[in-house]
N, C-alpha and C positions, 0 to 999 in steps of 0.2 A: 788954178794950177796952170803952169806953163806947158807948151806943146813939147818940149823937150823931155818932160816926164811920162809921155804915152808911148806905148808900143805899137809900131806901126807895121813892122817888117814881118810878112808872113812867114819867114825862115825861122825868125826869134820865136814867134809864137808857138809854131809847130814843135819846136825845139823844148819850149817850157810844156807843152802838153805831152811830149814823149817822156819825160821824166816822171811825170804823174807823182810828185811829191807833193800831195795834197792833205788839207784839213777840211772837215765839213761840218757844218751845223745843219739844222732843219731849212734854213732859209738860204744860206751862202756856202760857197766852197772856194778856197784860195788855193791855187797851184803856184809854186816858186820854183826859181831856179837862181844860183848865184851869179851875180853881176860883176863884170870887170870895168865896168863904167866908172864915171865920176859921181853917179847918182842914182838913185833907184827908178824904176820906169814901171809902169803899170797899165793895165787894160781892164775894162769892165766889160763884161758879156752878158747880156740879158736877151732873152729869146721873145718872140712875138707873142707867144701864149701868155706873157705876164701882164700884158693889157695894151692899150693904144699907145700910140707914140707920146702923148702927154704925160702920162704915168711912166713910162719907160725912161723919158728924159728926166722927170722928176728924181727917180731913184737914182739915176746917174749922177745928177746935180748934188745929191744927197752924200753919195759915196765920195766924190770928188771933194766935197768939203770936208769931210770926216779924214780922208787922207792928208788934206792939207794943213789941218789942224795937228796931225802927228808927224808931218813932214820931218821935223829935226830929229826925231827918233828912229826913224825907219832906215834899216841898214843898205847895204848895196846888193838888193836884189831885183830880180825882173818877176813881177806875179800878176796872175790873172784873177780877178774876181768874179765868180760866176754866180748871178743872181737867179734863185729858183722862183716858181711862181707862188710858193706861199708868201713869200715876202711881201706882196703888195698889200697887206694887212697891217704892215708894221708902223709906227709911228717913228719920228726922227731919233728920239732918245733910244728906242728899242734897236733901231739900225745901227745907231753908233756903240751901243754898248756890245752888240754882237759883232760887228767888225773889229773894232778893238780887242775884243776877246781873241778872235782868230787869228789877228795880227801876233799877239802874244803867243798863242798857242803855237803857232808855226814859226816863231823865232824871227819875225821879221822886223819886230820892234827891237833896238837896242836896249842893251842895260836891264832887261828882264829876265 
């Protein structure tokens, strides 16, 4: 994923959290906001209770790969993916299924 697809501004991140338009599962939460830019932007939030830095970075790499696979069908949204501590027991296929399901459920993926 290119750097232009990541959210970095504290002001934008706070505005997304203020809307609280969220969809949740046992392992993940997605909060979204409509974007006026040329493409989508996202942020992955994962707490220290999840595990050590190796486990946290592995989960972030997996989620970025899933987003990259679906990048052509994602609409113009800013969204935050919050990873809960229960997700550390999931395999890649389970993570992919759950993230894609949440993207469809929250209408971030186009044409669904």
